[in-house]
One Martini backbone bead per residue (centre of mass of N, CA, C, O) as a GRO file, in nm:
protein
  381
    1MET     BB    1  12.747  18.056  12.758
    2ILE     BB    2  12.402  18.060  12.823
    3PHE     BB    3  12.089  18.082  12.861
    4GLU     BB    4  11.921  18.213  13.122
    5ILE     BB    5  11.718  18.170  13.381
    6PRO     BB    6  11.466  18.340  13.477
    7ASP     BB    7  11.311  18.492  13.704
    8ILE     BB    8  11.029  18.433  13.890
    9GLN     BB    9  10.756  18.608  13.872
   10GLU     BB   10  10.442  18.687  13.960
   11ALA     BB   11  10.325  18.656  13.674
   12GLU     BB   12  10.434  18.369  13.613
   13GLU     BB   13  10.309  18.232  13.862
   14ALA     BB   14  10.017  18.287  13.782
   15ALA     BB   15  10.027  18.127  13.517
   16LEU     BB   16  10.108  17.853  13.636
   17GLN     BB   17   9.854  17.819  13.811
   18ARG     BB   18   9.650  17.814  13.576
   19ILE     BB   19   9.769  17.569  13.431
   20ASP     BB   20   9.751  17.368  13.668
   21ALA     BB   21   9.443  17.377  13.691
   22LEU     BB   22   9.393  17.250  13.412
   23ARG     BB   23   9.551  16.986  13.462
   24ARG     BB   24   9.376  16.882  13.692
   25GLN     BB   25   9.124  16.853  13.516
   26LEU     BB   26   9.247  16.649  13.316
   27ARG     BB   27   9.304  16.417  13.512
   28HIS     BB   28   9.009  16.333  13.553
   29TYR     BB   29   8.996  16.212  13.258
   30VAL     BB   30   9.261  16.040  13.219
   31PHE     BB   31   9.243  15.847  13.502
   32GLU     BB   32   8.975  15.752  13.393
   33PRO     BB   33   8.764  15.509  13.266
   34ARG     BB   34   8.744  15.601  12.920
   35ARG     BB   35   8.699  15.513  12.599
   36TRP     BB   36   8.750  15.798  12.450
   37VAL     BB   37   9.040  15.874  12.544
   38GLY     BB   38   9.207  15.707  12.341
   39SER     BB   39   9.123  15.868  12.089
   40VAL     BB   40   9.228  16.144  12.181
   41ARG     BB   41   9.523  16.066  12.231
   42ARG     BB   42   9.595  15.983  11.943
   43VAL     BB   43   9.534  16.260  11.808
   44LEU     BB   44   9.726  16.433  11.975
   45ALA     BB   45   9.985  16.288  11.891
   46ALA     BB   46   9.951  16.340  11.587
   47ARG     BB   47   9.935  16.654  11.599
   48ALA     BB   48  10.215  16.696  11.721
   49ILE     BB   49  10.381  16.566  11.496
   50ARG     BB   50  10.267  16.732  11.266
   51GLY     BB   51  10.340  17.013  11.376
   52SER     BB   52  10.649  16.986  11.406
   53ASN     BB   53  10.703  16.905  11.100
   54SER     BB   54  10.569  17.148  10.953
   55ILE     BB   55  10.783  17.362  11.029
   56GLU     BB   56  10.999  17.196  10.830
   57GLY     BB   57  10.808  17.091  10.570
   58PHE     BB   58  10.656  16.831  10.688
   59ASN     BB   59  10.366  16.694  10.529
   60VAL     BB   60  10.077  16.556  10.688
   61SER     BB   61   9.823  16.390  10.775
   62VAL     BB   62   9.652  16.288  11.041
   63GLU     BB   63   9.625  15.994  10.944
   64ASP     BB   64   9.933  15.951  10.897
   65ALA     BB   65  10.018  16.021  11.183
   66LEU     BB   66   9.860  15.787  11.306
   67ALA     BB   67  10.016  15.565  11.159
   68ALA     BB   68  10.282  15.629  11.302
   69VAL     BB   69  10.183  15.581  11.592
   70GLU     BB   70  10.068  15.270  11.503
   71GLY     BB   71  10.258  15.133  11.275
   72GLY     BB   72  10.182  15.211  10.993
   73ASP     BB   73  10.071  15.316  10.678
   74PRO     BB   74  10.060  15.526  10.432
   75ALA     BB   75   9.829  15.686  10.206
   76GLU     BB   76   9.990  15.987  10.096
   77ALA     BB   77  10.267  16.024  10.173
   78GLY     BB   78  10.565  16.113  10.119
   79ASP     BB   79  10.869  15.985  10.166
   80THR     BB   80  11.009  16.215  10.326
   81ASP     BB   81  10.778  16.282  10.516
   82TRP     BB   82  10.753  15.997  10.637
   83GLN     BB   83  11.040  15.970  10.750
   84ALA     BB   84  11.026  16.213  10.939
   85VAL     BB   85  10.780  16.121  11.107
   86SER     BB   86  10.890  15.843  11.190
   87GLY     BB   87  11.144  15.946  11.334
   88TYR     BB   88  10.995  16.117  11.542
   89GLN     BB   89  10.834  15.884  11.664
   90ARG     BB   90  11.074  15.723  11.770
   91ALA     BB   91  11.176  15.939  11.963
   92MET     BB   92  10.907  15.968  12.125
   93THR     BB   93  10.898  15.679  12.227
   94TYR     BB   94  11.154  15.710  12.397
   95VAL     BB   95  11.051  15.939  12.574
   96LEU     BB   96  10.827  15.768  12.709
   97GLN     BB   97  11.028  15.575  12.843
   98LEU     BB   98  11.201  15.792  13.002
   99ALA     BB   99  10.974  15.898  13.193
  100HIS     BB  100  11.015  15.597  13.370
  101ASP     BB  101  11.327  15.620  13.434
  102GLU     BB  102  11.519  15.572  13.723
  103HIS     BB  103  11.813  15.606  13.547
  104PHE     BB  104  11.798  15.879  13.449
  105LYS     BB  105  12.008  16.099  13.229
  106TYR     BB  106  12.138  16.369  13.120
  107SER     BB  107  12.293  16.397  12.784
  108SER     BB  108  12.471  16.424  12.496
  109GLY     BB  109  12.411  16.135  12.399
  110LEU     BB  110  12.105  16.158  12.399
  111ILE     BB  111  12.081  16.385  12.191
  112ARG     BB  112  12.221  16.229  11.960
  113SER     BB  113  12.026  15.986  11.955
  114LEU     BB  114  11.767  16.138  11.887
  115HIS     BB  115  11.873  16.253  11.621
  116PHE     BB  116  11.918  15.983  11.481
  117MET     BB  117  11.625  15.885  11.484
  118MET     BB  118  11.516  16.128  11.309
  119THR     BB  119  11.777  16.136  11.063
  120GLU     BB  120  11.876  15.856  10.931
  121TYR     BB  121  11.752  15.907  10.634
  122ALA     BB  122  11.968  16.169  10.640
  123LEU     BB  123  12.301  16.196  10.593
  124ASP     BB  124  12.327  16.515  10.549
  125ALA     BB  125  12.248  16.565  10.867
  126GLY     BB  126  12.423  16.407  11.063
  127PRO     BB  127  12.346  16.170  11.244
  128GLY     BB  128  12.450  16.235  11.573
  129LEU     BB  129  12.615  16.496  11.476
  130TRP     BB  130  12.803  16.745  11.499
  131ARG     BB  131  12.871  17.020  11.366
  132PRO     BB  132  13.176  17.130  11.201
  133GLY     BB  133  13.059  17.429  11.160
  134ALA     BB  134  12.904  17.668  11.037
  135ILE     BB  135  12.576  17.850  11.067
  136TRP     BB  136  12.287  17.934  10.862
  137ILE     BB  137  11.986  18.128  10.837
  138HIS     BB  138  11.741  18.155  10.583
  139ASN     BB  139  11.535  18.342  10.388
  140SER     BB  140  11.372  18.207  10.123
  141ALA     BB  141  11.241  18.476  10.005
  142THR     BB  142  11.513  18.683  10.041
  143GLY     BB  143  11.807  18.554  10.142
  144GLU     BB  144  11.830  18.627  10.427
  145THR     BB  145  12.009  18.646  10.717
  146VAL     BB  146  11.866  18.552  11.045
  147TYR     BB  147  12.098  18.338  11.144
  148GLU     BB  148  12.392  18.283  11.362
  149GLY     BB  149  12.576  18.055  11.488
  150PRO     BB  150  12.794  17.917  11.661
  151GLU     BB  151  13.075  17.781  11.656
  152GLY     BB  152  13.149  17.454  11.610
  153ASP     BB  153  13.374  17.426  11.848
  154ARG     BB  154  13.143  17.509  12.076
  155VAL     BB  155  12.921  17.295  12.098
  156PRO     BB  156  13.005  17.085  12.316
  157GLY     BB  157  13.022  17.294  12.552
  158LEU     BB  158  12.729  17.403  12.532
  159ILE     BB  159  12.591  17.131  12.582
  160ASP     BB  160  12.709  17.088  12.861
  161GLN     BB  161  12.560  17.333  12.980
  162LEU     BB  162  12.276  17.235  12.920
  163VAL     BB  163  12.293  16.978  13.091
  164ALA     BB  164  12.360  17.122  13.358
  165GLN     BB  165  12.094  17.279  13.369
  166LEU     BB  166  11.913  17.021  13.379
  167ARG     BB  167  12.069  16.899  13.648
  168SER     BB  168  11.986  17.098  13.827
  169ASP     BB  169  11.859  17.162  14.175
  170GLY     BB  170  11.654  17.349  14.120
  171ASP     BB  171  11.317  17.524  14.141
  172VAL     BB  172  11.230  17.492  13.849
  173PRO     BB  173  10.988  17.497  13.652
  174PRO     BB  174  10.927  17.273  13.407
  175MET     BB  175  10.823  17.472  13.187
  176VAL     BB  176  11.075  17.650  13.200
  177GLN     BB  177  11.291  17.438  13.153
  178ALA     BB  178  11.177  17.348  12.877
  179ALA     BB  179  11.200  17.621  12.735
  180MET     BB  180  11.515  17.650  12.769
  181VAL     BB  181  11.605  17.402  12.608
  182HIS     BB  182  11.481  17.494  12.347
  183LEU     BB  183  11.632  17.759  12.312
  184ASN     BB  184  11.929  17.659  12.335
  185LEU     BB  185  11.923  17.452  12.105
  186ALA     BB  186  11.827  17.640  11.880
  187MET     BB  187  12.077  17.842  11.911
  188ILE     BB  188  12.311  17.643  11.885
  189HIS     BB  189  12.276  17.452  11.651
  190PRO     BB  190  12.434  17.146  11.647
  191PHE     BB  191  12.314  17.077  11.367
  192ARG     BB  192  12.257  17.061  11.035
  193ASP     BB  193  11.979  16.920  11.111
  194GLY     BB  194  11.688  16.915  11.319
  195ASN     BB  195  11.675  17.134  11.554
  196GLY     BB  196  11.376  17.192  11.600
  197ARG     BB  197  11.285  16.905  11.665
  198MET     BB  198  11.481  16.868  11.903
  199ALA     BB  199  11.380  17.100  12.081
  200ARG     BB  200  11.086  16.989  12.107
  201CYS     BB  201  11.159  16.712  12.221
  202LEU     BB  202  11.303  16.812  12.480
  203GLN     BB  203  11.068  16.962  12.596
  204THR     BB  204  10.889  16.708  12.624
  205LEU     BB  205  11.079  16.548  12.809
  206VAL     BB  206  11.069  16.732  13.053
  207LEU     BB  207  10.762  16.701  13.089
  208ALA     BB  208  10.755  16.389  13.113
  209ARG     BB  209  10.929  16.370  13.378
  210GLU     BB  210  10.702  16.485  13.563
  211GLN     BB  211  10.432  16.290  13.549
  212ILE     BB  212  10.140  16.424  13.538
  213LEU     BB  213  10.144  16.421  13.222
  214SER     BB  214  10.138  16.322  12.924
  215PRO     BB  215  10.248  16.448  12.623
  216GLU     BB  216   9.971  16.450  12.476
  217TRP     BB  217   9.850  16.670  12.700
  218MET     BB  218  10.123  16.898  12.711
  219SER     BB  219  10.200  16.964  12.442
  220ILE     BB  220  10.301  17.244  12.200
  221GLU     BB  221  10.327  17.148  11.898
  222GLU     BB  222  10.056  17.215  11.777
  223TYR     BB  223  10.069  17.517  11.831
  224LEU     BB  224  10.332  17.575  11.671
  225GLY     BB  225  10.223  17.473  11.395
  226ALA     BB  226   9.980  17.698  11.399
  227ASN     BB  227  10.227  17.930  11.497
  228THR     BB  228  10.496  17.976  11.330
  229GLN     BB  229  10.549  18.282  11.305
  230ALA     BB  230  10.547  18.347  11.608
  231TYR     BB  231  10.779  18.156  11.672
  232TYR     BB  232  10.992  18.292  11.495
  233ASP     BB  233  10.968  18.581  11.610
  234ILE     BB  234  11.066  18.520  11.903
  235LEU     BB  235  11.341  18.401  11.828
  236THR     BB  236  11.439  18.656  11.682
  237ALA     BB  237  11.413  18.856  11.920
  238VAL     BB  238  11.611  18.701  12.111
  239GLY     BB  239  11.859  18.653  11.907
  240GLN     BB  240  11.934  18.884  11.698
  241GLY     BB  241  12.094  18.699  11.459
  242GLY     BB  242  12.249  18.551  11.707
  243TRP     BB  243  12.477  18.468  11.955
  244HIS     BB  244  12.287  18.585  12.258
  245PRO     BB  245  12.296  18.488  12.586
  246GLU     BB  246  12.253  18.781  12.722
  247ASN     BB  247  11.975  18.771  12.670
  248ASP     BB  248  11.643  18.787  12.732
  249ALA     BB  249  11.418  18.503  12.803
  250ARG     BB  250  11.131  18.592  12.894
  251PRO     BB  251  10.964  18.614  12.629
  252TRP     BB  252  10.985  18.310  12.572
  253VAL     BB  253  10.857  18.199  12.828
  254ARG     BB  254  10.585  18.342  12.784
  255PHE     BB  255  10.517  18.211  12.520
  256CYS     BB  256  10.504  17.919  12.634
  257LEU     BB  257  10.289  17.968  12.850
  258ARG     BB  258  10.073  18.057  12.655
  259ALA     BB  259  10.069  17.793  12.496
  260HIS     BB  260   9.987  17.613  12.733
  261PHE     BB  261   9.721  17.749  12.793
  262ILE     BB  262   9.582  17.717  12.518
  263GLN     BB  263   9.618  17.409  12.496
  264ALA     BB  264   9.470  17.333  12.758
  265VAL     BB  265   9.198  17.455  12.687
  266SER     BB  266   9.160  17.295  12.424
  267VAL     BB  267   9.179  17.008  12.544
  268LEU     BB  268   8.956  17.032  12.754
  269ARG     BB  269   8.736  17.092  12.550
  270ARG     BB  270   8.768  16.831  12.385
  271VAL     BB  271   8.705  16.623  12.609
  272ARG     BB  272   8.424  16.725  12.673
  273GLU     BB  273   8.311  16.693  12.388
  274SER     BB  274   8.382  16.391  12.348
  275GLU     BB  275   8.189  16.277  12.553
  276ARG     BB  276   7.930  16.373  12.407
  277ILE     BB  277   7.983  16.251  12.131
  278TRP     BB  278   8.005  15.958  12.215
  279GLN     BB  279   7.724  15.926  12.339
  280GLU     BB  280   7.560  16.005  12.078
  281VAL     BB  281   7.686  15.798  11.886
  282ASP     BB  282   7.608  15.546  12.050
  283VAL     BB  283   7.306  15.579  12.022
  284LEU     BB  284   7.308  15.560  11.711
  285ARG     BB  285   7.440  15.286  11.683
  286LYS     BB  286   7.218  15.125  11.826
  287ALA     BB  287   6.981  15.217  11.642
  288ARG     BB  288   7.145  15.085  11.376
  289GLY     BB  289   7.280  14.797  11.465
  290LEU     BB  290   7.574  14.825  11.564
  291PRO     BB  291   7.858  14.724  11.674
  292PRO     BB  292   8.080  14.815  11.922
  293ARG     BB  293   8.347  14.809  11.732
  294THR     BB  294   8.250  15.081  11.567
  295MET     BB  295   8.284  15.326  11.758
  296ALA     BB  296   8.570  15.448  11.712
  297SER     BB  297   8.526  15.511  11.407
  298LEU     BB  298   8.278  15.690  11.437
  299PHE     BB  299   8.418  15.901  11.607
  300ASP     BB  300   8.642  15.976  11.409
  301ALA     BB  301   8.450  16.065  11.183
  302ALA     BB  302   8.297  16.285  11.340
  303THR     BB  303   8.593  16.442  11.393
  304GLY     BB  304   8.722  16.422  11.068
  305LEU     BB  305   8.810  16.146  10.991
  306ARG     BB  306   8.952  15.910  10.789
  307ILE     BB  307   8.847  15.588  10.698
  308ARG     BB  308   9.001  15.268  10.711
  309ASN     BB  309   9.058  14.948  10.724
  310SER     BB  310   9.318  14.973  10.896
  311SER     BB  311   9.210  15.180  11.108
  312HIS     BB  312   8.980  15.003  11.211
  313ARG     BB  313   9.148  14.768  11.313
  314LYS     BB  314   9.312  14.940  11.515
  315ALA     BB  315   9.076  15.055  11.680
  316VAL     BB  316   8.975  14.782  11.781
  317GLU     BB  317   9.232  14.690  11.921
  318LEU     BB  318   9.247  14.934  12.124
  319ALA     BB  319   8.944  14.929  12.237
  320GLU     BB  320   8.892  14.588  12.255
  321GLY     BB  321   9.142  14.379  12.233
  322GLU     BB  322   9.095  14.298  11.920
  323ALA     BB  323   9.131  14.108  11.633
  324ILE     BB  324   9.064  14.175  11.292
  325SER     BB  325   8.984  14.119  10.987
  326ASN     BB  326   8.960  14.240  10.676
  327GLN     BB  327   8.667  14.133  10.630
  328VAL     BB  328   8.536  14.242  10.885
  329ALA     BB  329   8.602  14.537  10.824
  330THR     BB  330   8.445  14.549  10.560
  331ASN     BB  331   8.172  14.481  10.688
  332ASP     BB  332   8.160  14.718  10.883
  333LEU     BB  333   8.174  14.945  10.673
  334GLY     BB  334   7.922  14.856  10.520
  335ALA     BB  335   7.730  14.892  10.764
  336MET     BB  336   7.780  15.196  10.800
  337VAL     BB  337   7.671  15.271  10.525
  338GLN     BB  338   7.389  15.138  10.554
  339ALA     BB  339   7.330  15.326  10.816
  340GLY     BB  340   7.425  15.632  10.731
  341LEU     BB  341   7.723  15.728  10.871
  342VAL     BB  342   7.885  15.658  10.609
  343SER     BB  343   8.099  15.729  10.323
  344GLN     BB  344   8.234  15.648  10.021
  345ARG     BB  345   8.571  15.700   9.896
  346GLY     BB  346   8.704  15.600   9.642
  347ALA     BB  347   8.962  15.351   9.540
  348LYS     BB  348   9.112  15.108   9.665
  349ARG     BB  349   9.374  15.256   9.816
  350GLY     BB  350   9.180  15.527   9.827
  351SER     BB  351   8.987  15.411  10.020
  352HIS     BB  352   8.727  15.581  10.208
  353TYR     BB  353   8.569  15.726  10.510
  354VAL     BB  354   8.293  15.943  10.584
  355ALA     BB  355   8.092  16.146  10.730
  356THR     BB  356   7.778  16.210  10.780
  357GLU     BB  357   7.529  16.411  10.885
  358SER     BB  358   7.455  16.238  11.132
  359LEU     BB  359   7.738  16.304  11.265
  360THR     BB  360   7.810  16.609  11.218
  361GLU     BB  361   7.564  16.729  11.378
  362ILE     BB  362   7.668  16.650  11.654
  363VAL     BB  363   7.924  16.826  11.655
  364GLU     BB  364   7.791  17.097  11.595
  365LYS     BB  365   7.618  17.100  11.852
  366VAL     BB  366   7.853  17.082  12.061
  367ARG     BB  367   8.032  17.338  11.923
  368ILE     BB  368   7.849  17.603  11.916
  369ASP     BB  369   7.973  17.736  12.206
  370ARG     BB  370   8.229  17.833  12.113
  371GLU     BB  371   8.514  18.017  12.225
  372PRO     BB  372   8.754  18.214  12.238
  373ILE     BB  373   9.082  18.216  12.347
  374ASP     BB  374   9.182  18.397  12.641
  375ALA     BB  375   9.527  18.534  12.715
  376SER     BB  376   9.544  18.843  12.812
  377THR     BB  377   9.545  18.769  13.150
  378LEU     BB  378   9.774  18.568  13.234
  379PHE     BB  379   9.989  18.806  13.364
  380GLN     BB  380   9.784  18.885  13.573
  381VAL     BB  381   9.760  18.970  13.929
   0.00000   0.00000   0.00000
């Protein structure tokens, strides 16, 4: 027996309808050709990867997470952190491929393969292998055991039940199905390490298979990374310290729906703001006599990212479809400095560029009317 999917009540249905309405609005932006959408998509993907890995203690900057997304090299991440983020990115790249695979089928082999991609750098995690024995989770601050998973010899059978639940032909809303695979894998805890990352990856896979919006736009990994204690608290409340699949999973489902709502409102707000920021930065770029290929990096700088020679070259390649040399990128960055839109910090390998007040005041003006996201009435009918 694993955690059963709770019946969808009127309150959950109302929440799902509100989230779907937000996603329909997002589709308007995502599926129309807008140059700034690519920049927003890249950063959302990076923030999701960064958020999911930060929960497990692997911390990298948004810029280094972007480098992982784009196949680049880190500027400052430590070796273990970089390997964890890179492994997660490989698994998520496969998830994006599976989203469009007409021959796709959930299986225990798929789960083991994704785990191998994530953790192959750490042999002590048993990449792709079920854990052989018992497992406990301890509070590092108190030493207290906060969760004990089911016995190791039960793992294969429990995973088979999880796969059967995913393959079922019921009319379970995808967000609820995704939340339940996350909960069940986290509670089964089938691997020595990397269970949290795997649970979040599988949740994103279920959402990606829906194909309404790509994972960058609908993943809640960024939200979970920013609200780690609340995430742990709800898992603790549902699990009650051990393998208790008879417990009610509704509080967990509601937690995930609330996360989806808040993330969707946040992303929709970001894309609307990004359109205005892009337009105003582009006006400034033209006034300062900078070439169009500098636009993506100026936008990234305006929104708080540090720009490097390598990231500028990648931004030009993605936005303009052309490759530029290291020297051309150096000249572009120098021109941006000369135009007073970015300033240089650091030297040699640590050299990077940040927005000047000319850019940051654009963002401040656009974001001045931001209000807190209120999810208090999400489940009210």
